[in-house]
Gaussian input, Z-matrix of N, CA and C with variables (Angstrom, degrees):
# hf/3-21g

backbone

0 1
 N
 C     1     B1
 C     2     B2     1     A1
 N     3     B3     2     A2     1     D1
 C     4     B4     3     A3     2     D2
 C     5     B5     4     A4     3     D3
 N     6     B6     5     A5     4     D4
 C     7     B7     6     A6     5     D5
 C     8     B8     7     A7     6     D6
 N     9     B9     8     A8     7     D7
 C    10    B10     9     A9     8     D8
 C    11    B11    10    A10     9     D9
 N    12    B12    11    A11    10    D10
 C    13    B13    12    A12    11    D11
 C    14    B14    13    A13    12    D12
 N    15    B15    14    A14    13    D13
 C    16    B16    15    A15    14    D14
 C    17    B17    16    A16    15    D15
 N    18    B18    17    A17    16    D16
 C    19    B19    18    A18    17    D17
 C    20    B20    19    A19    18    D18
 N    21    B21    20    A20    19    D19
 C    22    B22    21    A21    20    D20
 C    23    B23    22    A22    21    D21
 N    24    B24    23    A23    22    D22
 C    25    B25    24    A24    23    D23
 C    26    B26    25    A25    24    D24
 N    27    B27    26    A26    25    D25
 C    28    B28    27    A27    26    D26
 C    29    B29    28    A28    27    D27
 N    30    B30    29    A29    28    D28
 C    31    B31    30    A30    29    D29
 C    32    B32    31    A31    30    D30
 N    33    B33    32    A32    31    D31
 C    34    B34    33    A33    32    D32
 C    35    B35    34    A34    33    D33
 N    36    B36    35    A35    34    D34
 C    37    B37    36    A36    35    D35
 C    38    B38    37    A37    36    D36
 N    39    B39    38    A38    37    D37
 C    40    B40    39    A39    38    D38
 C    41    B41    40    A40    39    D39
 N    42    B42    41    A41    40    D40
 C    43    B43    42    A42    41    D41
 C    44    B44    43    A43    42    D42
 N    45    B45    44    A44    43    D43
 C    46    B46    45    A45    44    D44
 C    47    B47    46    A46    45    D45
 N    48    B48    47    A47    46    D46
 C    49    B49    48    A48    47    D47
 C    50    B50    49    A49    48    D48
 N    51    B51    50    A50    49    D49
 C    52    B52    51    A51    50    D50
 C    53    B53    52    A52    51    D51
 N    54    B54    53    A53    52    D52
 C    55    B55    54    A54    53    D53
 C    56    B56    55    A55    54    D54
 N    57    B57    56    A56    55    D55
 C    58    B58    57    A57    56    D56
 C    59    B59    58    A58    57    D57
 N    60    B60    59    A59    58    D58
 C    61    B61    60    A60    59    D59
 C    62    B62    61    A61    60    D60
 N    63    B63    62    A62    61    D61
 C    64    B64    63    A63    62    D62
 C    65    B65    64    A64    63    D63
 N    66    B66    65    A65    64    D64
 C    67    B67    66    A66    65    D65
 C    68    B68    67    A67    66    D66
 N    69    B69    68    A68    67    D67
 C    70    B70    69    A69    68    D68
 C    71    B71    70    A70    69    D69
 N    72    B72    71    A71    70    D70
 C    73    B73    72    A72    71    D71
 C    74    B74    73    A73    72    D72
 N    75    B75    74    A74    73    D73
 C    76    B76    75    A75    74    D74
 C    77    B77    76    A76    75    D75
 N    78    B78    77    A77    76    D76
 C    79    B79    78    A78    77    D77
 C    80    B80    79    A79    78    D78
 N    81    B81    80    A80    79    D79
 C    82    B82    81    A81    80    D80
 C    83    B83    82    A82    81    D81
 N    84    B84    83    A83    82    D82
 C    85    B85    84    A84    83    D83
 C    86    B86    85    A85    84    D84
 N    87    B87    86    A86    85    D85
 C    88    B88    87    A87    86    D86
 C    89    B89    88    A88    87    D87
 N    90    B90    89    A89    88    D88
 C    91    B91    90    A90    89    D89
 C    92    B92    91    A91    90    D90
 N    93    B93    92    A92    91    D91
 C    94    B94    93    A93    92    D92
 C    95    B95    94    A94    93    D93
 N    96    B96    95    A95    94    D94
 C    97    B97    96    A96    95    D95
 C    98    B98    97    A97    96    D96
 N    99    B99    98    A98    97    D97
 C   100   B100    99    A99    98    D98
 C   101   B101   100   A100    99    D99
 N   102   B102   101   A101   100   D100
 C   103   B103   102   A102   101   D101
 C   104   B104   103   A103   102   D102
 N   105   B105   104   A104   103   D103
 C   106   B106   105   A105   104   D104
 C   107   B107   106   A106   105   D105
 N   108   B108   107   A107   106   D106
 C   109   B109   108   A108   107   D107
 C   110   B110   109   A109   108   D108
 N   111   B111   110   A110   109   D109
 C   112   B112   111   A111   110   D110
 C   113   B113   112   A112   111   D111
 N   114   B114   113   A113   112   D112
 C   115   B115   114   A114   113   D113
 C   116   B116   115   A115   114   D114
 N   117   B117   116   A116   115   D115
 C   118   B118   117   A117   116   D116
 C   119   B119   118   A118   117   D117
 N   120   B120   119   A119   118   D118
 C   121   B121   120   A120   119   D119
 C   122   B122   121   A121   120   D120
 N   123   B123   122   A122   121   D121
 C   124   B124   123   A123   122   D122
 C   125   B125   124   A124   123   D123
 N   126   B126   125   A125   124   D124
 C   127   B127   126   A126   125   D125
 C   128   B128   127   A127   126   D126
 N   129   B129   128   A128   127   D127
 C   130   B130   129   A129   128   D128
 C   131   B131   130   A130   129   D129
 N   132   B132   131   A131   130   D130
 C   133   B133   132   A132   131   D131
 C   134   B134   133   A133   132   D132
 N   135   B135   134   A134   133   D133
 C   136   B136   135   A135   134   D134
 C   137   B137   136   A136   135   D135
 N   138   B138   137   A137   136   D136
 C   139   B139   138   A138   137   D137
 C   140   B140   139   A139   138   D138
 N   141   B141   140   A140   139   D139
 C   142   B142   141   A141   140   D140
 C   143   B143   142   A142   141   D141
 N   144   B144   143   A143   142   D142
 C   145   B145   144   A144   143   D143
 C   146   B146   145   A145   144   D144
 N   147   B147   146   A146   145   D145
 C   148   B148   147   A147   146   D146
 C   149   B149   148   A148   147   D147
 N   150   B150   149   A149   148   D148
 C   151   B151   150   A150   149   D149
 C   152   B152   151   A151   150   D150
 N   153   B153   152   A152   151   D151
 C   154   B154   153   A153   152   D152
 C   155   B155   154   A154   153   D153
 N   156   B156   155   A155   154   D154
 C   157   B157   156   A156   155   D155
 C   158   B158   157   A157   156   D156
 N   159   B159   158   A158   157   D157
 C   160   B160   159   A159   158   D158
 C   161   B161   160   A160   159   D159
 N   162   B162   161   A161   160   D160
 C   163   B163   162   A162   161   D161
 C   164   B164   163   A163   162   D162
 N   165   B165   164   A164   163   D163
 C   166   B166   165   A165   164   D164
 C   167   B167   166   A166   165   D165
 N   168   B168   167   A167   166   D166
 C   169   B169   168   A168   167   D167
 C   170   B170   169   A169   168   D168
 N   171   B171   170   A170   169   D169
 C   172   B172   171   A171   170   D170
 C   173   B173   172   A172   171   D171
 N   174   B174   173   A173   172   D172
 C   175   B175   174   A174   173   D173
 C   176   B176   175   A175   174   D174
 N   177   B177   176   A176   175   D175
 C   178   B178   177   A177   176   D176
 C   179   B179   178   A178   177   D177
 N   180   B180   179   A179   178   D178
 C   181   B181   180   A180   179   D179
 C   182   B182   181   A181   180   D180
 N   183   B183   182   A182   181   D181
 C   184   B184   183   A183   182   D182
 C   185   B185   184   A184   183   D183
 N   186   B186   185   A185   184   D184
 C   187   B187   186   A186   185   D185
 C   188   B188   187   A187   186   D186
 N   189   B189   188   A188   187   D187
 C   190   B190   189   A189   188   D188
 C   191   B191   190   A190   189   D189
 N   192   B192   191   A191   190   D190
 C   193   B193   192   A192   191   D191
 C   194   B194   193   A193   192   D192
 N   195   B195   194   A194   193   D193
 C   196   B196   195   A195   194   D194
 C   197   B197   196   A196   195   D195
 N   198   B198   197   A197   196   D196
 C   199   B199   198   A198   197   D197
 C   200   B200   199   A199   198   D198
 N   201   B201   200   A200   199   D199
 C   202   B202   201   A201   200   D200
 C   203   B203   202   A202   201   D201
 N   204   B204   203   A203   202   D202
 C   205   B205   204   A204   203   D203
 C   206   B206   205   A205   204   D204
 N   207   B207   206   A206   205   D205
 C   208   B208   207   A207   206   D206
 C   209   B209   208   A208   207   D207
 N   210   B210   209   A209   208   D208
 C   211   B211   210   A210   209   D209
 C   212   B212   211   A211   210   D210
 N   213   B213   212   A212   211   D211
 C   214   B214   213   A213   212   D212
 C   215   B215   214   A214   213   D213
 N   216   B216   215   A215   214   D214
 C   217   B217   216   A216   215   D215
 C   218   B218   217   A217   216   D216
 N   219   B219   218   A218   217   D217
 C   220   B220   219   A219   218   D218
 C   221   B221   220   A220   219   D219
 N   222   B222   221   A221   220   D220
 C   223   B223   222   A222   221   D221
 C   224   B224   223   A223   222   D222
 N   225   B225   224   A224   223   D223
 C   226   B226   225   A225   224   D224
 C   227   B227   226   A226   225   D225
 N   228   B228   227   A227   226   D226
 C   229   B229   228   A228   227   D227
 C   230   B230   229   A229   228   D228
 N   231   B231   230   A230   229   D229
 C   232   B232   231   A231   230   D230
 C   233   B233   232   A232   231   D231
 N   234   B234   233   A233   232   D232
 C   235   B235   234   A234   233   D233
 C   236   B236   235   A235   234   D234
 N   237   B237   236   A236   235   D235
 C   238   B238   237   A237   236   D236
 C   239   B239   238   A238   237   D237
 N   240   B240   239   A239   238   D238
 C   241   B241   240   A240   239   D239
 C   242   B242   241   A241   240   D240
 N   243   B243   242   A242   241   D241
 C   244   B244   243   A243   242   D242
 C   245   B245   244   A244   243   D243
 N   246   B246   245   A245   244   D244
 C   247   B247   246   A246   245   D245
 C   248   B248   247   A247   246   D246
 N   249   B249   248   A248   247   D247
 C   250   B250   249   A249   248   D248
 C   251   B251   250   A250   249   D249
 N   252   B252   251   A251   250   D250
 C   253   B253   252   A252   251   D251
 C   254   B254   253   A253   252   D252
 N   255   B255   254   A254   253   D253
 C   256   B256   255   A255   254   D254
 C   257   B257   256   A256   255   D255
 N   258   B258   257   A257   256   D256
 C   259   B259   258   A258   257   D257
 C   260   B260   259   A259   258   D258
 N   261   B261   260   A260   259   D259
 C   262   B262   261   A261   260   D260
 C   263   B263   262   A262   261   D261
 N   264   B264   263   A263   262   D262
 C   265   B265   264   A264   263   D263
 C   266   B266   265   A265   264   D264

   B1=1.4440
   B2=1.5255
   B3=1.3445
   B4=1.4633
   B5=1.5266
   B6=1.3366
   B7=1.4687
   B8=1.5248
   B9=1.3156
   B10=1.4594
   B11=1.5235
   B12=1.3146
   B13=1.4594
   B14=1.5295
   B15=1.3246
   B16=1.4690
   B17=1.5288
   B18=1.3350
   B19=1.4701
   B20=1.5263
   B21=1.3153
   B22=1.4686
   B23=1.5250
   B24=1.3214
   B25=1.4617
   B26=1.5251
   B27=1.3191
   B28=1.4662
   B29=1.5350
   B30=1.3307
   B31=1.4712
   B32=1.5228
   B33=1.3202
   B34=1.4664
   B35=1.5238
   B36=1.3130
   B37=1.4580
   B38=1.5274
   B39=1.3223
   B40=1.4642
   B41=1.5260
   B42=1.3180
   B43=1.4663
   B44=1.5307
   B45=1.3192
   B46=1.4605
   B47=1.5280
   B48=1.3207
   B49=1.4599
   B50=1.5301
   B51=1.3334
   B52=1.4648
   B53=1.5305
   B54=1.3382
   B55=1.4704
   B56=1.5285
   B57=1.3344
   B58=1.4636
   B59=1.5302
   B60=1.3341
   B61=1.4588
   B62=1.5277
   B63=1.3288
   B64=1.4640
   B65=1.5156
   B66=1.3289
   B67=1.4633
   B68=1.5252
   B69=1.3216
   B70=1.4679
   B71=1.5264
   B72=1.3279
   B73=1.4595
   B74=1.5307
   B75=1.3206
   B76=1.4638
   B77=1.5255
   B78=1.3202
   B79=1.4664
   B80=1.5330
   B81=1.3237
   B82=1.4712
   B83=1.5209
   B84=1.3294
   B85=1.4627
   B86=1.5226
   B87=1.3176
   B88=1.4651
   B89=1.5312
   B90=1.3162
   B91=1.4642
   B92=1.5315
   B93=1.3335
   B94=1.4683
   B95=1.5293
   B96=1.3294
   B97=1.4612
   B98=1.5312
   B99=1.3307
   B100=1.4622
   B101=1.5266
   B102=1.3201
   B103=1.4693
   B104=1.5236
   B105=1.3186
   B106=1.4608
   B107=1.5237
   B108=1.3133
   B109=1.4650
   B110=1.5266
   B111=1.3125
   B112=1.4730
   B113=1.5222
   B114=1.3203
   B115=1.4564
   B116=1.5204
   B117=1.3044
   B118=1.4562
   B119=1.5199
   B120=1.3170
   B121=1.4557
   B122=1.5205
   B123=1.3086
   B124=1.4665
   B125=1.5193
   B126=1.3209
   B127=1.4655
   B128=1.5208
   B129=1.3171
   B130=1.4641
   B131=1.5230
   B132=1.3117
   B133=1.4535
   B134=1.5264
   B135=1.3358
   B136=1.4594
   B137=1.5229
   B138=1.3306
   B139=1.4650
   B140=1.5261
   B141=1.3276
   B142=1.4647
   B143=1.5215
   B144=1.3253
   B145=1.4594
   B146=1.5276
   B147=1.3271
   B148=1.4519
   B149=1.5270
   B150=1.3100
   B151=1.4640
   B152=1.5258
   B153=1.3104
   B154=1.4646
   B155=1.5189
   B156=1.3193
   B157=1.4549
   B158=1.5224
   B159=1.3255
   B160=1.4545
   B161=1.5314
   B162=1.3494
   B163=1.4692
   B164=1.5251
   B165=1.3339
   B166=1.4542
   B167=1.5271
   B168=1.3020
   B169=1.4542
   B170=1.5291
   B171=1.3380
   B172=1.4749
   B173=1.5184
   B174=1.3361
   B175=1.4657
   B176=1.5337
   B177=1.3232
   B178=1.4694
   B179=1.5177
   B180=1.3250
   B181=1.4602
   B182=1.5300
   B183=1.3455
   B184=1.4647
   B185=1.5294
   B186=1.3306
   B187=1.4704
   B188=1.5215
   B189=1.3291
   B190=1.4655
   B191=1.5231
   B192=1.3362
   B193=1.4676
   B194=1.5249
   B195=1.3328
   B196=1.4691
   B197=1.5222
   B198=1.3315
   B199=1.4651
   B200=1.5259
   B201=1.3276
   B202=1.4678
   B203=1.5235
   B204=1.3222
   B205=1.4615
   B206=1.5283
   B207=1.3297
   B208=1.4701
   B209=1.5254
   B210=1.3233
   B211=1.4655
   B212=1.5238
   B213=1.3477
   B214=1.4652
   B215=1.5216
   B216=1.3414
   B217=1.4654
   B218=1.5225
   B219=1.3295
   B220=1.4604
   B221=1.5285
   B222=1.3365
   B223=1.4693
   B224=1.5272
   B225=1.3441
   B226=1.4681
   B227=1.5259
   B228=1.3312
   B229=1.4649
   B230=1.5231
   B231=1.3300
   B232=1.4643
   B233=1.5280
   B234=1.3606
   B235=1.4673
   B236=1.5187
   B237=1.3361
   B238=1.4681
   B239=1.5345
   B240=1.3210
   B241=1.4657
   B242=1.5328
   B243=1.3400
   B244=1.4650
   B245=1.5187
   B246=1.3153
   B247=1.4751
   B248=1.5143
   B249=1.3396
   B250=1.4670
   B251=1.5160
   B252=1.3447
   B253=1.4689
   B254=1.5245
   B255=1.3165
   B256=1.4429
   B257=1.5403
   B258=1.3154
   B259=1.4725
   B260=1.5206
   B261=1.3270
   B262=1.4607
   B263=1.5151
   B264=1.2919
   B265=1.4732
   B266=1.5115
   A1=108.32
   A2=116.96
   A3=118.77
   A4=111.84
   A5=115.19
   A6=120.12
   A7=109.09
   A8=115.20
   A9=120.87
   A10=108.79
   A11=116.32
   A12=121.13
   A13=106.60
   A14=115.93
   A15=121.07
   A16=112.20
   A17=117.79
   A18=120.19
   A19=110.85
   A20=115.55
   A21=120.43
   A22=110.26
   A23=116.23
   A24=120.57
   A25=110.84
   A26=117.10
   A27=120.67
   A28=110.49
   A29=117.26
   A30=120.61
   A31=110.10
   A32=117.32
   A33=120.73
   A34=111.16
   A35=116.23
   A36=120.79
   A37=110.93
   A38=115.69
   A39=120.59
   A40=110.55
   A41=117.69
   A42=119.57
   A43=113.12
   A44=118.64
   A45=120.82
   A46=114.46
   A47=118.64
   A48=120.75
   A49=111.07
   A50=115.80
   A51=119.14
   A52=111.45
   A53=117.82
   A54=121.54
   A55=114.55
   A56=118.01
   A57=117.72
   A58=112.25
   A59=117.31
   A60=119.79
   A61=112.13
   A62=117.10
   A63=120.63
   A64=112.10
   A65=116.81
   A66=120.42
   A67=110.11
   A68=116.40
   A69=120.68
   A70=111.05
   A71=115.45
   A72=119.20
   A73=110.73
   A74=116.55
   A75=120.18
   A76=111.02
   A77=116.20
   A78=120.34
   A79=110.43
   A80=116.18
   A81=120.64
   A82=110.19
   A83=118.05
   A84=121.13
   A85=110.77
   A86=116.06
   A87=120.23
   A88=110.41
   A89=117.12
   A90=120.88
   A91=110.46
   A92=115.84
   A93=119.55
   A94=110.46
   A95=116.49
   A96=120.13
   A97=111.46
   A98=116.61
   A99=120.29
   A100=112.00
   A101=115.71
   A102=119.99
   A103=112.94
   A104=117.24
   A105=120.90
   A106=112.75
   A107=117.79
   A108=119.58
   A109=112.93
   A110=117.21
   A111=120.31
   A112=109.74
   A113=115.08
   A114=121.50
   A115=107.56
   A116=117.35
   A117=122.29
   A118=108.70
   A119=115.58
   A120=120.19
   A121=108.38
   A122=116.79
   A123=121.53
   A124=107.82
   A125=116.44
   A126=119.98
   A127=112.33
   A128=116.46
   A129=120.08
   A130=109.28
   A131=116.42
   A132=121.72
   A133=107.14
   A134=116.88
   A135=119.69
   A136=112.80
   A137=117.96
   A138=119.18
   A139=111.43
   A140=117.49
   A141=120.00
   A142=112.03
   A143=116.85
   A144=120.72
   A145=113.00
   A146=117.79
   A147=121.42
   A148=110.59
   A149=115.33
   A150=120.43
   A151=107.00
   A152=116.28
   A153=120.16
   A154=109.19
   A155=114.43
   A156=120.27
   A157=109.50
   A158=116.47
   A159=122.29
   A160=110.51
   A161=116.71
   A162=120.45
   A163=110.24
   A164=116.62
   A165=120.26
   A166=110.37
   A167=117.42
   A168=121.99
   A169=110.62
   A170=116.82
   A171=120.82
   A172=111.17
   A173=116.75
   A174=120.23
   A175=111.18
   A176=116.70
   A177=120.57
   A178=109.57
   A179=117.61
   A180=122.02
   A181=110.65
   A182=116.92
   A183=120.89
   A184=110.63
   A185=117.35
   A186=120.32
   A187=110.75
   A188=117.00
   A189=120.42
   A190=110.96
   A191=116.97
   A192=120.79
   A193=111.30
   A194=116.98
   A195=120.95
   A196=110.21
   A197=116.36
   A198=120.28
   A199=110.62
   A200=117.14
   A201=120.59
   A202=110.77
   A203=117.13
   A204=121.62
   A205=111.11
   A206=116.36
   A207=120.72
   A208=110.22
   A209=117.07
   A210=119.98
   A211=111.08
   A212=117.01
   A213=120.72
   A214=111.43
   A215=116.82
   A216=119.86
   A217=110.20
   A218=117.61
   A219=121.21
   A220=110.61
   A221=116.44
   A222=120.19
   A223=110.51
   A224=117.12
   A225=120.37
   A226=110.96
   A227=116.63
   A228=120.37
   A229=110.16
   A230=116.72
   A231=119.95
   A232=110.94
   A233=116.34
   A234=120.14
   A235=110.89
   A236=116.72
   A237=120.56
   A238=109.17
   A239=117.90
   A240=121.51
   A241=114.09
   A242=118.34
   A243=120.51
   A244=111.14
   A245=116.49
   A246=121.15
   A247=111.04
   A248=117.45
   A249=121.42
   A250=111.62
   A251=117.82
   A252=121.05
   A253=110.85
   A254=117.71
   A255=120.63
   A256=111.46
   A257=116.60
   A258=121.64
   A259=112.12
   A260=117.77
   A261=120.66
   A262=111.80
   A263=118.03
   A264=120.98
   A265=109.35
   D1=130.71
   D2=-178.09
   D3=-68.11
   D4=150.04
   D5=178.18
   D6=-81.88
   D7=146.10
   D8=-179.44
   D9=-101.09
   D10=129.38
   D11=174.45
   D12=-86.09
   D13=95.02
   D14=-172.70
   D15=-65.47
   D16=-35.03
   D17=178.97
   D18=-64.53
   D19=-46.01
   D20=178.81
   D21=-63.19
   D22=-42.51
   D23=179.39
   D24=-61.23
   D25=-41.82
   D26=-179.24
   D27=-65.21
   D28=-42.66
   D29=178.77
   D30=-61.79
   D31=-46.42
   D32=179.03
   D33=-63.71
   D34=-40.51
   D35=-178.14
   D36=-63.93
   D37=-45.93
   D38=-178.70
   D39=-65.15
   D40=-38.18
   D41=-176.75
   D42=-74.82
   D43=-23.51
   D44=-177.06
   D45=-108.24
   D46=-4.05
   D47=-175.55
   D48=-126.80
   D49=149.62
   D50=178.21
   D51=-65.67
   D52=157.00
   D53=-176.06
   D54=-57.60
   D55=-31.14
   D56=-177.95
   D57=-69.32
   D58=-16.60
   D59=176.58
   D60=-78.72
   D61=-11.03
   D62=179.88
   D63=-62.19
   D64=-24.53
   D65=177.18
   D66=-56.99
   D67=-42.86
   D68=179.64
   D69=-65.80
   D70=-42.27
   D71=178.59
   D72=-62.64
   D73=-42.40
   D74=178.71
   D75=-62.84
   D76=-40.42
   D77=179.00
   D78=-62.94
   D79=-47.66
   D80=-178.73
   D81=-65.50
   D82=-40.51
   D83=178.83
   D84=-63.02
   D85=-41.67
   D86=178.60
   D87=-64.30
   D88=-44.97
   D89=179.30
   D90=-62.24
   D91=-37.42
   D92=177.85
   D93=-61.93
   D94=-46.16
   D95=-179.80
   D96=-63.63
   D97=-40.40
   D98=-179.38
   D99=-70.19
   D100=-39.00
   D101=-174.69
   D102=-85.17
   D103=-12.26
   D104=-175.15
   D105=-59.63
   D106=-33.20
   D107=-177.23
   D108=-111.28
   D109=14.47
   D110=179.66
   D111=-75.65
   D112=140.23
   D113=177.82
   D114=-131.98
   D115=138.51
   D116=-179.94
   D117=-115.44
   D118=131.80
   D119=-179.13
   D120=-138.95
   D121=135.34
   D122=178.60
   D123=-121.71
   D124=123.09
   D125=-178.01
   D126=-115.88
   D127=11.26
   D128=-179.36
   D129=-80.57
   D130=133.61
   D131=176.54
   D132=-102.91
   D133=103.49
   D134=-174.19
   D135=-69.61
   D136=-20.16
   D137=-179.23
   D138=-65.14
   D139=-25.15
   D140=177.90
   D141=-69.72
   D142=-26.55
   D143=-175.86
   D144=-101.24
   D145=4.77
   D146=-176.14
   D147=-77.85
   D148=121.16
   D149=177.14
   D150=-96.09
   D151=119.73
   D152=-178.14
   D153=-86.39
   D154=110.20
   D155=179.08
   D156=-82.00
   D157=172.63
   D158=178.46
   D159=-61.66
   D160=-42.77
   D161=-179.60
   D162=-65.15
   D163=-43.06
   D164=-179.99
   D165=-65.08
   D166=-39.51
   D167=178.98
   D168=-61.02
   D169=-42.29
   D170=178.25
   D171=-64.03
   D172=-40.99
   D173=-179.77
   D174=-67.81
   D175=-39.31
   D176=177.25
   D177=-62.49
   D178=-43.04
   D179=178.44
   D180=-62.63
   D181=-42.31
   D182=178.89
   D183=-62.44
   D184=-40.10
   D185=178.37
   D186=-64.33
   D187=-41.42
   D188=179.25
   D189=-63.64
   D190=-44.16
   D191=179.31
   D192=-64.58
   D193=-39.75
   D194=178.50
   D195=-63.66
   D196=-43.10
   D197=178.20
   D198=-61.73
   D199=-44.39
   D200=178.64
   D201=-60.75
   D202=-40.93
   D203=179.64
   D204=-63.71
   D205=-45.52
   D206=179.75
   D207=-64.62
   D208=-42.19
   D209=178.95
   D210=-64.07
   D211=-38.28
   D212=177.60
   D213=-64.13
   D214=-44.66
   D215=178.74
   D216=-63.92
   D217=-39.11
   D218=179.82
   D219=-61.51
   D220=-41.76
   D221=179.12
   D222=-63.25
   D223=-41.08
   D224=179.76
   D225=-67.12
   D226=-37.24
   D227=178.82
   D228=-66.08
   D229=-39.23
   D230=178.62
   D231=-63.19
   D232=-37.04
   D233=-179.62
   D234=-74.09
   D235=-38.63
   D236=-176.42
   D237=-135.90
   D238=93.57
   D239=-179.07
   D240=-55.88
   D241=-27.92
   D242=177.79
   D243=-64.27
   D244=-30.02
   D245=178.82
   D246=-64.96
   D247=-25.04
   D248=-178.96
   D249=-58.39
   D250=-35.40
   D251=179.84
   D252=-63.64
   D253=-34.18
   D254=178.66
   D255=-76.39
   D256=-31.67
   D257=-177.89
   D258=-74.28
   D259=-26.86
   D260=-174.48
   D261=-57.30
   D262=-36.78
   D263=-179.32
   D264=-60.16

């Protein structure tokens, strides 16, 4: 993200805008100063709070079975490249 030259922006703003618009510039300048050193950090681990419902459990099982099936087909394709043509469908 490009850096903003706030001094240059203020000079340009003042020269091209009526004085009553300076309120907006002052607001934005203040927000810039306040937000310049803000840092956001999240330390919550949502996996600890995840309740596995019956539907979610079934979907997780389906994903595991699908992965096993794909891995099995991949192993067969590696052993016999001709089999890959049949697997593509």
